[in-house]
N, C-alpha and C positions, 0 to 999 in steps of 0.2 A: 535578532530573531528574538521573538518574545517566548520566555519559558512560562510553562502553564504548570502548576503544582496542583490542580484540583484534577482528581480522577474523573469524575462525571464531565468535566469540559474536556478532557482528552478523549473520554471514549466517545463521547456526543461527535467530537471532530474527526474521529475515526469512522462514524457510522455516516456523518455526512458526505465525507470523501468516497465512502463505498456506494452510496447513493448515487453519486454523481458520476462515477464510474460505470455503474450498472445502468443509469437510466438511457445511455446511449443505445443501448441495445434492447430496451423494453419492449418497443414495437415487434420485434422479431417473435420474443417471447408470447406476446398477445396473439400475434398471426397464427404461430403454432396451435396456441390454446383454443383459438377459435375455429381451427381445422385446416387452416391454411398450411401454406411451405413450411416445413420445419427449421428449425434455427440449425445451422451448420455446428456439427460437432465441436470444431475448433471453439466457436464462440463460446459453447456450451461449458468447455473446459476452462476457457479463460473466467467466465463468471463465476463458477464453482472455486478456480483457484484465488479470485479476489475475495470470495466469503471466506474461505480458509485462512487467508493471509489475514483477514479483518478480524476473525475470530481469534486467531493468534495474538495478534496486537491486543485486543481488548484483555484477554488471560493475563497478558504480561503486565499491562498497566493496572489491573486490578490486584494482581500480586506484588507489586511494589509496597514496600513495608514504611517507606521515607520518600521525601522529596528528593534525595540525592539520587534516588533510583530512578524517579519519573525526570529529574533534570539530565541524567546520563543518557536515558532513552531518547530523548528529544535531541540530543546535541551530539548524534553517533557521528563519526567521519566516514567517508568514502572517498573511493578513487573513482573519478569520471574520466573516461576515455572517449574523447570525440575525434573521428578522424585521424586516430594514430596518436593524438597528444594528450597526456593525463593531467589531471590536478586534482589535489586532496582539497575537499570541501566537507563542511558540516551539513548534515540532514536532519531534519526533523521525522524521526522515524513514525511518529503518529500519524501521520497524514501522507506519507509517501508509500506507495503500494511498487514493490518490484517486479510483480506479474507482469510479464509483457502481454501486451495486447499483439495478437497472432496475425491481426490484418494489416498491423503498421510494420512497415520497413524502416527502422530507426538506424542511424549510424551512431547512436549515443549507447555506452554500455556502463553500468555502475557495479563495482564491486566493494562491498562492505568491508572495512579494515577491521583489523580483530581489535576486540576490546577485552581489555584484562580486568579483573575484579579485584580491588585491593581489600 
């Protein structure tokens, strides 16, 4: 994994991922805005959660005081469970959103492992 230590690049990566995730449902927002069928509440909640998670990520990145903080954030470990089998992997938290899309029935879950500050 490539580690990025430039805050602006990390923030832009977060915003790019948010735009990608939200663009899938933009048509529903436009439809509702133009007087058509309302966007389902679960989709509205999902989109709000993505925005909230994005704001949290950007705040964390901007509050990092050194490269070690940025590197640790991008190399967070997690436990992946798929079909009952678990594995510990590394994840770039700056571009991974843990908010689940309520319309997708996935058999994969992620649990972030505890990280201790030294």
